[in-house]
N, C-alpha and C positions, 0 to 999 in steps of 0.2 A: 297467189296462191290459187286463184281461179284456173290458170292455165294449168297448173299441176292437176288440179282435180280432174280437168277435161283429158289430160294424158293418162291419168289413173283408168278413167271411165273406158278410154279406147283399149287400154291393156285387159281390162276385165270383160271387155266384149269380144276379145280374141278368142279363136278356137284352139286356144290350148288347153291342156288337162288343168282342172282345179288347182291342183298341186303346183303347177308351173307358175299358174297366174300368182297364188298367194305368195309365192317365195319371191317372185319378181318385185311384185307390189311391194312386199316388207323391204326388201334391198333398196327400193327407189324412195320409200319413204324415210327410212333410216338416212339415206344420202340427203335428201331434199329437206328435211327438217333444219338443216343448217346452213341453208340459202338465205340470203338477205332479205327475200321478199316474205319469208317465212319467220323468221325470227333474226332479229338484229339488236345487239347490245349497243347503244349508241353512247359516244363521248366526244366531247370536244376536241380532244388530240387525233381523234380517228374520222371526224366528220368528213374530210375530203375523201378519203379512202372510202367509207362508205356509201358515199354519194358515187363514185366511179363503179362500185361492186353493183348498187341498184341498177345503173344505167348498163351496165355490162351484162347483167342478167335479165334485162327487159322488164324490171318491175318500174321504171320510171324512165322518161326520155328528156333530152336535152329541153325540148319545150318546157317541161315541169320546172326549168331553172329560170325560165325568164325573168321573175322578180328579184334573182340573186344578182351579185355583182358581175360586170365584166370580167374581172380578175379571178373570179371563182369559175365561171364559164370557160374562160382560156384555160385554166388550169386542169379541169376536167377534160376538155378536149385533148389537152397535149398528153396526159395520161392515157386517155382511150386510145388515142394514136400510136402511143408506144406498146400497148399490148394487143393492137390489132381490131380494136373494136369500134 
């Protein structure tokens, strides 16, 4: 979320009219509130996909998975490679 707040600050400090900044910020917040770094519904069935999404969106890194099994890390790497991450 810190990354998003910094992006919003840049937008708000732009030399655009206030109305443009307001509507662009509203659009961004609406889109961003569903990102896994902001809101994530966790379930065992979706755990692997959630980890991949978190890495893909830059919320966590592969280094954060060092305490996880080799199998899990290998699976995440394969999925990330397949989606271009």
